[in-house]
C-alpha positions as CSV (number, residue, x, y, z in Angstrom):
1,M,107.7,110.5,103.3
2,F,108.2,110.5,99.5
3,I,111.5,111.6,97.8
4,L,112.7,111.9,94.2
5,T,115.8,109.9,93.5
6,K,117.9,110.2,90.3
7,I,118.9,106.8,88.8
8,A,121.0,105.9,85.7
9,D,120.5,102.5,84.1
10,L,120.5,100.5,80.9
11,V,117.0,99.7,79.6
12,Q,116.4,96.9,77.0
13,I,113.5,97.2,74.7
14,T,112.2,93.9,73.2
15,P,111.1,93.7,69.5
16,S,107.5,93.1,70.7
17,Q,107.6,96.7,72.1
18,F,108.7,98.3,68.8
19,D,105.2,99.4,68.0
20,Q,105.1,101.7,71.1
21,Q,106.6,105.2,71.1
22,S,110.1,105.0,72.5
23,H,109.4,107.1,75.7
24,I,106.4,104.8,76.6
25,A,108.5,101.6,76.0
26,I,111.3,103.0,78.2
27,E,108.8,104.1,81.0
28,N,107.1,100.7,80.9
29,N,110.5,98.9,81.2
30,I,111.7,101.1,84.1
31,N,108.4,100.7,86.0
32,A,108.5,96.9,85.5
33,K,112.1,96.7,86.8
34,Y,111.9,99.1,89.8
35,S,108.2,99.5,91.0
36,N,107.5,97.8,94.3
37,R,111.3,97.0,94.8
38,V,113.6,98.1,97.6
39,I,116.9,99.7,96.7
40,Q,119.3,99.5,99.6
41,K,119.8,102.8,101.5
42,I,117.4,104.5,99.1
43,G,113.9,103.1,99.8
44,L,110.8,101.5,98.3
45,C,110.4,102.5,94.7
46,I,106.9,103.5,93.7
47,C,107.0,104.6,90.1
48,M,109.0,106.6,87.6
49,Y,108.5,110.4,87.9
50,D,110.1,111.6,84.7
51,L,112.7,110.7,82.1
52,L,115.7,113.1,82.2
53,W,117.8,111.7,79.4
54,A,117.9,108.8,77.0
55,S,120.7,107.7,74.6
56,E,120.2,106.5,71.0
57,G,119.2,102.9,71.0
58,L,121.8,100.3,70.0
59,I,120.7,96.9,68.7
60,G,122.4,94.0,70.6
61,H,124.2,91.5,68.4
62,G,122.1,88.4,67.9
63,T,119.4,89.4,70.4
64,G,117.3,92.0,68.6
65,L,117.1,93.9,71.9
66,V,117.5,97.7,71.7
67,N,119.8,98.9,74.5
68,V,119.2,102.5,75.8
69,N,121.1,104.2,78.5
70,V,118.7,106.4,80.5
71,E,118.7,108.8,83.4
72,F,115.4,109.2,85.2
73,R,113.8,110.3,88.6
74,M,111.9,107.7,90.6
75,I,109.3,108.4,93.4
76,V,110.6,106.6,96.5
77,F,109.0,105.9,99.9
78,R,111.5,106.6,102.6
79,P,110.2,108.5,105.7
80,F,112.8,110.5,107.6
81,K,113.5,110.0,111.3
82,G,111.1,112.0,113.4
83,E,108.4,112.0,110.8
84,T,104.8,111.3,112.0
85,L,102.9,108.8,109.9
86,F,99.5,107.1,109.9
87,G,98.9,103.4,109.6
88,K,96.7,100.5,110.8
89,I,97.5,97.9,113.4
90,S,98.0,94.5,111.7
91,G,98.9,92.5,114.7
92,A,100.2,92.4,118.3
93,T,102.6,90.2,120.1
94,Q,104.5,90.4,123.4
95,E,107.3,92.2,121.5
96,G,105.1,95.0,120.3
97,L,102.7,96.1,117.5
98,S,102.9,95.5,113.7
99,I,101.6,98.3,111.6
100,H,100.9,98.6,107.9
101,T,100.0,101.4,105.4
102,K,98.1,100.9,102.1
103,F,101.3,100.0,100.4
104,F,103.9,99.2,103.1
105,D,103.7,96.4,105.7
106,D,107.0,96.3,107.5
107,I,106.5,98.8,110.4
108,F,107.0,97.8,114.0
109,V,106.5,99.5,117.3
110,S,108.3,97.8,120.2
111,Y,106.6,97.4,123.6
112,K,109.4,99.7,124.9
113,E,108.1,102.5,122.6
114,L,104.5,102.3,123.9
115,P,103.3,104.8,126.6
116,E,103.9,104.1,130.3
117,N,101.3,101.8,132.0
118,T,100.8,99.8,128.7
119,E,100.4,96.1,129.2
120,Y,99.9,93.1,127.0
121,D,96.6,91.2,127.4
122,H,97.3,87.5,126.7
123,N,93.5,86.7,126.5
124,E,92.7,89.3,123.9
125,K,96.2,89.2,122.3
126,A,96.3,93.0,122.3
127,W,98.1,95.8,124.1
128,V,96.2,97.9,126.6
129,W,97.0,101.4,127.8
130,V,95.7,101.9,131.4
131,V,94.9,105.6,132.2
132,D,93.2,106.4,135.5
133,E,91.9,102.9,135.7
134,E,90.4,103.1,132.2
135,R,91.6,100.4,129.8
136,M,92.2,101.7,126.2
137,H,92.9,98.9,123.7
138,Y,95.2,98.9,120.7
139,D,92.8,96.9,118.6
140,K,93.6,95.3,115.3
141,N,92.8,97.4,112.2
142,E,92.6,100.6,114.3
143,M,94.1,103.7,112.7
144,V,97.2,104.9,114.6
145,R,99.6,107.8,114.5
146,F,103.3,106.9,115.1
147,Q,106.7,108.6,114.8
148,V,109.6,107.0,112.8
149,I,112.6,106.4,115.0
150,D,114.8,104.1,112.9
151,E,115.0,102.1,109.7
152,T,116.6,98.6,109.0
153,W,118.2,97.5,105.8
154,R,118.8,93.8,105.0
155,D,120.7,92.3,102.1
156,Q,118.7,89.7,100.2
157,I,120.3,86.3,99.5
158,P,120.6,85.5,95.7
159,D,118.5,82.8,94.2
160,S,121.4,80.3,93.9
161,A,121.7,79.9,97.7
162,E,120.4,76.9,99.6
163,E,116.6,76.6,100.1
164,E,116.8,77.0,103.9
165,A,118.6,80.3,103.5
166,L,116.0,81.4,100.9
167,D,113.1,80.6,103.3
168,K,114.7,82.7,106.0
169,A,115.4,85.5,103.6
170,K,111.8,85.6,102.4
171,K,110.7,86.1,106.1
172,L,113.0,89.1,106.5
173,S,112.0,92.2,104.7
174,P,114.8,94.1,102.9
175,Y,113.5,97.4,104.4
176,S,111.6,97.9,107.7
177,I,110.7,100.9,109.9
178,S,110.7,101.1,113.7
179,G,108.3,103.6,115.3
180,T,107.3,105.0,118.6
181,M,104.0,106.0,120.3
182,M,105.4,107.5,123.5
183,K,104.7,111.1,122.7
184,E,101.4,112.9,123.3
185,G,99.1,112.7,120.2
186,L,100.5,109.4,119.1
187,G,98.7,106.1,119.3
188,I,95.1,105.3,118.3
189,C,93.8,108.3,116.4
190,L,90.3,108.2,118.0
191,W,91.7,108.8,121.5
192,W,93.1,112.1,120.5
193,D,90.5,113.2,117.9
194,E,87.6,112.8,120.5
195,S,89.3,115.0,123.1
């Protein structure tokens, strides 16, 4: 679920940070730049793990900024295909279930990836699994177990684009996960924990 990724970058330390120790100023700048951001084909950055190397700082001409080349490792959220994760149901539509974890919201389980005999209840706006005439609901905020089957990456549109394109881009997540609940033991945790 979490991996370490090595990144090389240029960090700029402002004069207001000169009273801090250099490694603390570098770490603060790295976390401000990368934390809670998606890097294409790498994953969702959580925080800096450790600083591997930092060059001598060079003061930029006319800016007062200190430029430091750094190499560091970042903790990144990127589950592998086939990994089983826990989450909570955040919503249900006719297309499937939306799931979130404490820090990641873009998980979707299509209706095709729900067990056989699962139907959508339009009145309750929830999916129901019918087993031996017993109706078992996929209720909102229930803890579920699902398996990762795919991931989707989307390029984000730069700020200079038209407003309509920006509104559309804000609705599309740069990184999303597709899951399945078709295997035994997957689905609402209470169903399997009670048996």
